C-alpha positions as CSV (number, residue, x, y, z in Angstrom):
1,M,10.1,3.8,12.8
2,N,12.0,5.7,15.4
3,R,10.7,6.3,18.9
4,S,10.0,10.0,18.4
5,M,7.9,9.4,15.3
6,T,5.9,6.6,17.0
7,T,5.4,8.9,20.0
8,A,4.3,11.8,17.7
9,L,1.8,9.5,15.9
10,T,0.4,8.3,19.2
11,A,0.2,11.9,20.5
12,V,-1.6,13.1,17.4
13,A,-4.1,10.3,17.7
14,L,-4.7,10.9,21.4
15,L,-5.2,14.6,20.8
16,A,-7.8,13.7,18.1
17,G,-10.0,11.9,20.5
18,G,-8.0,9.2,22.3
19,G,-9.1,5.9,23.6
20,A,-10.3,2.7,22.1
21,I,-13.5,2.8,20.0
22,A,-15.7,-0.2,19.5
23,A,-18.2,-0.5,16.7
24,P,-21.9,0.0,17.4
25,K,-23.4,-3.2,18.7
26,T,-26.0,-3.3,16.0
27,M,-23.4,-3.9,13.2
28,K,-22.5,-7.3,11.8
29,D,-18.8,-8.1,11.6
30,P,-18.0,-7.3,8.0
31,M,-15.9,-9.6,5.8
32,V,-12.7,-8.2,4.2
33,G,-10.4,-10.3,2.1
34,G,-12.4,-13.5,3.2
35,A,-12.0,-12.8,6.9
36,A,-14.4,-11.4,9.5
37,M,-13.3,-8.1,10.9
38,Y,-13.9,-8.0,14.6
39,P,-14.6,-4.6,16.3
40,T,-12.9,-6.0,19.4
41,K,-9.5,-6.4,17.6
42,T,-7.0,-3.8,16.6
43,I,-6.4,-2.6,13.0
44,V,-3.3,-4.8,12.8
45,E,-5.0,-7.9,14.4
46,N,-7.7,-7.7,11.8
47,A,-5.6,-6.7,8.8
48,V,-3.3,-9.7,9.1
49,N,-6.3,-12.0,8.4
50,S,-7.4,-10.2,5.2
51,K,-6.2,-12.0,2.1
52,D,-6.7,-8.7,0.2
53,H,-4.2,-6.8,2.4
54,T,-1.1,-9.0,2.5
55,T,0.9,-6.3,0.7
56,L,-0.2,-3.6,3.0
57,V,0.6,-5.8,6.1
58,A,4.1,-6.5,4.7
59,A,4.6,-2.8,4.1
60,V,3.4,-1.9,7.6
61,K,5.9,-4.4,9.0
62,A,8.7,-3.1,6.8
63,A,8.0,0.5,8.0
64,D,7.9,-0.6,11.7
65,L,4.3,0.7,12.1
66,V,2.9,-2.4,13.6
67,D,3.2,-1.2,17.2
68,T,1.8,2.2,16.3
69,L,-1.3,0.8,14.5
70,S,-1.8,-1.6,17.3
71,G,-1.9,1.3,19.8
72,S,-4.9,2.8,21.4
73,G,-5.5,5.3,18.6
74,P,-8.1,6.0,17.4
75,F,-6.9,5.9,13.8
76,T,-8.8,6.0,10.5
77,V,-6.9,3.9,7.9
78,F,-7.6,4.1,4.2
79,A,-6.4,0.6,3.4
80,P,-5.3,-0.2,-0.1
81,T,-5.8,-3.7,-1.3
82,N,-3.3,-6.0,-3.0
83,A,-4.9,-5.0,-6.3
84,A,-4.3,-1.4,-5.5
85,F,-0.6,-2.0,-4.9
86,A,-0.5,-4.0,-8.2
87,K,-1.6,-0.9,-10.1
88,L,1.8,0.8,-9.1
89,P,4.6,0.6,-11.7
90,A,6.4,-2.8,-11.7
91,G,9.0,-3.1,-8.9
92,T,7.6,-0.2,-6.9
93,V,6.6,-2.2,-3.9
94,D,9.8,-4.3,-3.9
95,T,11.8,-1.1,-3.9
96,L,9.8,0.6,-1.2
97,V,10.1,-2.3,1.3
98,K,13.9,-2.2,1.2
99,P,15.4,-0.9,4.4
100,E,17.1,2.0,2.7
101,N,13.6,3.3,1.6
102,K,12.0,3.0,5.0
103,A,11.4,6.8,5.3
104,T,9.7,7.0,1.9
105,L,7.5,3.9,2.7
106,T,6.6,5.4,6.1
107,G,5.6,8.6,4.4
108,I,3.3,6.8,2.0
109,L,1.7,4.6,4.6
110,T,1.1,7.4,7.1
111,Y,-0.5,9.3,4.2
112,H,-3.2,6.7,4.5
113,V,-3.9,7.3,8.2
114,V,-6.0,10.1,9.6
115,P,-6.0,10.8,13.4
116,G,-9.4,10.0,15.0
117,R,-12.3,7.8,14.0
118,I,-13.7,9.1,10.7
119,T,-16.8,7.3,9.5
120,S,-18.5,7.6,6.1
121,A,-21.2,9.6,7.8
122,D,-18.5,12.0,9.0
123,I,-17.0,12.2,5.5
124,A,-20.5,12.9,4.1
125,A,-21.2,15.7,6.6
126,N,-17.8,17.3,6.0
127,A,-18.3,17.2,2.2
128,K,-21.8,18.7,2.6
129,A,-20.4,21.5,4.7
130,H,-17.6,22.3,2.3
131,G,-19.2,22.4,-1.1
132,G,-19.1,18.7,-1.9
133,T,-15.5,18.0,-0.9
134,A,-14.3,16.7,2.5
135,T,-10.7,17.2,3.3
136,Y,-8.7,15.5,6.1
137,T,-5.1,16.0,7.1
138,T,-3.2,12.7,7.3
139,V,-0.6,11.7,10.0
140,Q,2.0,12.3,7.2
141,G,0.9,15.9,7.2
142,E,-0.7,16.3,3.8
143,P,-4.4,16.3,2.9
144,L,-6.7,13.6,1.4
145,M,-9.9,14.8,-0.3
146,F,-13.2,13.0,-0.7
147,K,-16.1,13.5,-3.0
148,K,-19.4,11.6,-3.3
149,A,-19.6,9.6,-6.6
150,M,-20.8,6.3,-7.9
151,G,-22.9,5.4,-4.8
152,G,-19.9,6.0,-2.4
153,F,-16.9,8.2,-2.0
154,M,-14.0,8.8,-4.2
155,I,-10.6,9.5,-2.5
156,M,-8.1,11.9,-4.1
157,D,-4.5,12.5,-3.2
158,G,-2.5,15.6,-3.5
159,K,-1.4,14.8,-7.0
160,G,-5.0,14.5,-8.2
161,D,-5.0,10.7,-8.5
162,M,-8.3,9.2,-7.5
163,G,-9.5,5.9,-6.0
164,K,-12.7,4.6,-4.5
165,I,-13.7,3.5,-1.0
166,T,-14.9,0.0,-1.7
167,I,-15.7,-1.1,1.8
168,P,-16.5,1.7,4.3
169,N,-16.7,1.7,8.1
170,V,-14.9,-1.5,9.1
171,Y,-14.8,-0.8,12.9
172,Q,-11.8,-1.7,15.0
173,S,-11.1,-1.4,18.7
174,N,-8.6,1.4,17.9
175,G,-10.4,3.1,15.0
176,V,-11.9,2.4,11.7
177,I,-10.7,1.1,8.3
178,H,-12.0,2.1,4.9
179,V,-10.8,-0.3,2.2
180,I,-9.7,1.6,-1.0
181,D,-8.8,0.4,-4.5
182,T,-5.8,2.7,-5.1
183,V,-2.6,3.6,-3.3
184,M,-2.6,7.3,-2.6
185,M,0.7,9.2,-3.0
186,P,1.7,12.3,-1.1
């Protein structure tokens, strides 16, 4: 990622609330992909330990977003699992991580990031205030929508494809992760 895009992402995040955010002290460190997620670590520091997010971590590295997602944030990341990436057509991930496709990959990954620290309670309140659908603008610039369903929240991209938040509210020092079961496409 070029310096101006990194600066822009950081500026957007700082405008959205800035500063590191720790999880409430009453919460137990959740397990994601067989690893404890520590609220004192950054999004990247935790994600690299999740066996369920190796594809996402490789994509973040290929898009040069490691430094950005290690920054102060706060960021809300809707983190697709390896199984979510496996749902994409064969060869899609291999194609996206090629250097010549970096801009496309960056667009897809930043479509999974919302500035600020958005919890499931925030999503619920937003949905209640807006007729059952919460909408958040991603760092990529396009919206993601959320609706309550099946005991949690469904996530919908701009194309109408839907997924589910499978693990909400995984607090990080620089934001929060919500694990999702589908890759969202702008």
